[in-house]
Phi, psi and omega in degrees: 000127181296146179264140174251118187244137177272217182284137176229130178245121179252119180275311180205153175229139177284174185292334180239027181271166180236126175249117188232128172227129176094200183280149179209147177269313183209135175244124182229088174290137181250113179203148173216153181207150176230127185240128172246129180214152182275183181297132178079013185289323186254023178282141176227155179159172182279310180236090187251129177240123180239147174221107178239087183293311180231090181245133179221133178252123179271110179264013181284130179238108188286331180279147183281325185228131175270187181301131182285163178244005178288144180055039180294129180249000000 
């Protein structure tokens, strides 16, 4: 069934975001990221106490290519 859409105002879109209005068969955002972080990097809370005396993050990646995003289903 066709969609009837009124006014839409888009202020900003990120590099891997999807803006969709109306009917669609498939939406495939293409984005990839690799994150290296040390101990306690993604902790959240109101009163958080961390102690990382000897923390080291190994960012070495031995493989040349990670999983591809082409033809993502």
